[in-house]
N, C-alpha and C positions, 0 to 999 in steps of 0.2 A: 201736328195736333189731329186727333181723331175726334169725330163727332162726339164721343163719350167722355173725352178728357177735358176737364176744365183748362181755360186759358187764364192764367194769372193777369194778364194784361187787363182782361175784361174788368178788374176791380180798380183800375187806376184811370180809366179813360172816361170821357164824356159818354152819355147814353148813345148817341148816334155812332160813336166810335166802337162802343161795346157791341152794338147790334151789327155794324158792318163787320167786325172781326168775327163774329160768332156765324154770320150768314156765310162769309167767305169760307170759314172752317169747314162747313158742311156743303159748299158748293163745287164738287168735283168738275163740273164743266169749266168754270172760271178759273180754278186752279190749273186745269190742264191746258189752258190757253195763256197761262202765266200772267194773268190779270192782277194788278197792284192797286190797292185803294191808296190814294194819296191824301185825299180829303174827304171826311165824313162829318157833316153838320145836319142840324135839323132842315128836312127838306132839300138837302144839297149833298152831292157827291161828286167826286172826280176819281176816274180810273184810269190806269195807263195799261197798254199792251203792245209789246213789240212784234211786228208781223215776221213769222218765220216760214220757212218753206213748206211746211205741212198746211199752212192757212191758205195757200195759193190755189187758184182754180185752174183750170185747163187753158187759160190765157196768160197765166204768169202773174196775175193780180189777186189781191186779197178777196177771198170769197166773200159775197154779200152776207151770207149767213154768219160769218165770223165777225164782221162789223156789226150786224144786228145784235149778236150775243153780247159784244161789248157795251153796246148802247142800252140793251136790255138789262144788264147787270148794273150798270150805273143807275138806271131807273129805279130797280129794285131796292138798291141801297138807299136812294133819297126817299122813296116812298114809305120805307119801313123804318126810317131813322127816329121815330118817336116810340118805336118798340111796339107798334100796334100792327099786328099782322095784316098786311096788304098784299093783294095779288093784282096782276095786270089784267085788265078787262079788254084792252086792245093796245096795239101800238101801230104806227104807220111811219114808214121810213122813206126818205128821199135821198138817194145817192147823187152826190154832187161832183166828187172827184174819185179816182181810184187810188188804192194804196197798193205799195208794192213790197217785196221782201226788204226788210230791216227798217221800215218806217216805224216810227213811234207813234201810236194812236192815243189820243187822250179824249176820253168821253166824259163831258160835264153835264150833269143832270141838275135841272131846278125846278122846284116846285112853283107852278104857276097859280094854282088854285087848290085849296083843300076845303071841302065843306061837307059836314056830316061824314058819311062813308066814301065819298068820292073824291079824287084827286086828279089833277091834270099837270103833267110834267113835260118839259122840253129838254131834249138832249142833244147836244151838239159834239160831233166827233171830229176833231182837227188832227192833222199830221204835225211833224216836228217843225214844218214851215209855216204853221198856223194856218193852212188851207183848210176849208171846211171839206170834210169827206162825206159826211152824212149828217142830216137832220132829222130828229125822232120826235114824235109826240106820243105820249103814252098816258093811258087812262088807268087809275088804280081804283081798286075796290077793298075797303077795309072790312076785315071779318070781325064783326063785333064780339068783344069780350076774349079775343085770342091775342096772344103775345108772341114775339120772336123769341125773347129771353124770359124765362120765368122770373117774377118779381123778386124771389130770394137771391137772385144773382146779379141784380142791377143796381147801380147806384144813382143817386139823385142829379138831375141835371142842374 
């Protein structure tokens, strides 16, 4: 699907699923890293990504920027789940374990607080052994009056 082509699934899914599908359809970085959205709910998202050779740094472990990209994408899907265009104002990350080739990384983003135009989110990245690879805190800022998907393409929640 290209950004200009409508996705027929957008008309059959919940609003958070519609937003996530639309965002991923336009997110070439997440696509290039083979990220897959497994869950999209209000203020919550889960993404998976398998570590491959092109994601490894000079030490043979997954590059921190790739792990950050996965966490940032999960954060983005969670904070935009209401279809109110939101951007990151900050993220902080703590790397707790390394990831290696063929690890399956799962990033789970949860809304901690949403007040007016500001949101706070926590993202946990784990591997297939459920070991915590990274913890991320993200702050979002809602752009007033702007939407991810225009109202004529969305369904009611």
